[in-house]
C-alpha positions in Angstrom: 20.6 -105.0 73.1 24.5 -105.0 74.1 26.4 -102.4 76.2 28.2 -99.3 74.7 30.3 -97.0 76.5 28.1 -94.1 74.8 25.4 -95.5 76.4 23.7 -93.1 79.4 22.9 -94.6 83.1 20.5 -92.6 85.2 18.6 -92.8 88.3 15.0 -93.2 88.8 14.9 -90.0 90.3 16.7 -88.1 87.4 14.4 -90.0 84.7 11.2 -88.6 86.8 12.6 -84.9 86.7 13.9 -85.1 83.2 11.6 -87.1 81.3 11.3 -85.5 78.3 14.9 -84.3 77.5 15.7 -88.2 77.9 13.1 -90.1 75.9 14.4 -87.0 73.0 17.6 -89.2 73.2 16.0 -92.7 72.7 14.4 -91.1 70.0 17.7 -90.0 68.6 19.0 -93.8 68.8 20.3 -93.5 72.4 20.0 -96.1 75.1 19.3 -95.1 78.5 20.0 -97.2 81.2 17.7 -96.7 84.7 18.8 -97.7 87.9 17.6 -97.6 91.3 19.7 -97.8 94.1 22.6 -98.5 91.8 20.9 -101.6 90.6 19.7 -101.6 87.0 16.0 -102.1 86.4 15.1 -100.7 83.1 16.1 -100.0 79.3 14.7 -97.7 77.4 15.8 -98.3 73.8 14.2 -96.9 70.4 11.6 -98.6 68.8 13.0 -100.4 65.8 12.2 -99.4 62.7 9.9 -101.0 60.6 9.8 -99.6 57.1 11.4 -101.0 54.3 14.5 -99.4 52.3 12.2 -97.8 49.8 10.4 -96.3 52.9 13.9 -94.8 54.1 15.2 -94.0 50.7 11.7 -91.7 50.2 11.9 -90.1 53.8 15.5 -89.4 52.9 14.4 -87.5 49.5 16.7 -90.2 47.2 13.9 -91.3 45.6 10.1 -89.9 45.0 6.9 -92.2 45.7 5.0 -93.5 42.7 1.6 -90.8 42.0 -0.1 -93.4 40.5 -1.7 -96.0 42.1 -1.1 -98.7 39.3 -0.4 -98.5 35.6 -2.6 -100.4 33.0 -0.8 -101.4 30.1 -2.5 -102.8 27.1 -3.1 -106.5 26.2 -0.7 -108.0 24.0 -1.7 -109.7 20.9 -0.3 -113.0 20.4 1.4 -114.3 17.1 -0.8 -116.6 15.0 0.1 -120.1 15.4 0.8 -122.8 18.2 1.5 -121.7 21.8 4.9 -122.0 23.5 3.4 -125.2 25.5 2.6 -126.8 22.1 5.6 -125.6 20.6 7.4 -127.2 23.8 5.7 -130.8 23.8 6.3 -130.9 19.9 10.4 -130.5 20.6 10.1 -132.9 23.4 8.0 -135.2 20.8 10.8 -135.0 18.4 14.0 -135.7 20.7 12.2 -139.1 22.2 11.7 -140.2 18.2 
C-alpha cells in the first residue's frame, strides 16, 4: 500500500470514538492510518475485491446473469466417410511418398 494525499490519519482515541464512521470510509475505498502518540501503528484498507469482471458488470447492471444452469445442445450427426484423423493420416501418407 502506498501513501496518497487523500489518506486519512487519525489517532487511536479518535478511532475508538468514531469507529463506524471510519469503517464506512474504508468500505468506500479510502485508506485510514491510525497513530498512537504520533507513531503509525495500523493501516485500515479495503479488502481487495475477489469478483471477476463479469461479476462487476452484473453488479453495475450492464449485463444480466444467466437464467439457466447449462444448455443442452442436440448431438450432431457426423457425415459418412472417414474421420478427420483418418483423412489427415491419408494426406500425410500421400505427401511422404
